[in-house]
N, C-alpha and C positions, 0 to 999 in steps of 0.2 A: 504494500500500500504506500502511495506517495505521501510525503510529509508536506504539510501546509505551513510554510515559513511566512511570518509576518514581521513587520517592523513598525516601531512607534518612535516619534521624535518630538522634542520640545526645545524651544530656544528661548533664552532670556528668562529662565526660571528665577524667581526671587525669594523673598522672605516668607511667603505663604506656601504651605504644602500644596503642590499641584499634581493632579492626576496625570500619570503617564499612560496607564492602560488599566482598563477594567475587564477582567476575564469573563467570558460568557460560556466557558467550557473548561475542561482540564487542560492546562497549557504548561509548557516547559520554557522557562526563561533561559536562553542560552548565552546572552550577552547583555551587559549594561555598560555603556561608556559615558563618563561624565567629563565635560570639558569646561574649563574656566575661560570665559570670553571677555574678561576684564584685564586691567593692567596691575591688579593687586591680588594677593593670595586670598582665597575664599575658603569657607568650610561648608561641606555639603552633607546632606542626609538623604538616604533612600530607604524607604520602608514599605511594607505591605500591610494594608489594613484588611483584616479578615474577620468574618463573622464567626463567633464562637458562642457557646452557651453563656448566656448572661449579657451579651452585647458584642461589640467589636473591639478588637485589640490591634495595636500597632506592633509589627515585628520588624526590627531594623536589620537591613542588609549591611548598612554602614551608617555610622553616626559621627558627625563633626569631623569628617575627613578633610584635611587640608589639601587644596589643589593650588599650586603656584600659578602665577599669571601666565596665561597661554598654555598651561599644562592640561593633561588629561589623566583619568584614572579608570582602569578597566576593573569592574567589580566581580566578574565571573570569568574564570580562565581555566585552562588545563582540562577541558572537557566536562567541568562541573555544570550542573543544571539546578534550577530552583523550580519546583512544581507549585503551581497556583491553581486553585479551583474556581469554579464559577462564582462570581460575586467578589472575589478578591480584587483589591485595587492597589496598584503599584504607584507610589507617590515620591516626588523629589522636592527638595527644598534647599535653599542656600541661606547663608547669613548676610548676603549682600544683594541688593536689588538688581534685577535684570542681569545676572552674572553667570548663570549655569546653562549649558547646553546638554541635553540628555538624548541618547540614542539607545534603543532597546530592541533586541531581536528575540523572537518567540517562535516556538513550534506550537501551532494552534491545534486544539482538539486532539490531544494525545490519547491513546488507548488506555483504559484503566483496567 
């Protein structure tokens, strides 16, 4: 069976948590790249908000990660994957306004 690869991107993410992707099936995140588009070091967060018994919870992939001016950070490497389920929301945030570019690659609708 062929895999359905999808990609999601955001530019100029700032100090409010911003939705990168909301899963509508069982998906596997295969890459998240963060890039600092400013001239100063920033700190970035990426987390997944998932529904659990009693409400939703945030699960951090990375928190307060420094990224130098013009630099980037790959969060998933070496063949690792992160599985998300329907309704899970991947979010990104920076400590600086309009400073973060996010690119995420996903295998959509993986078999369970």
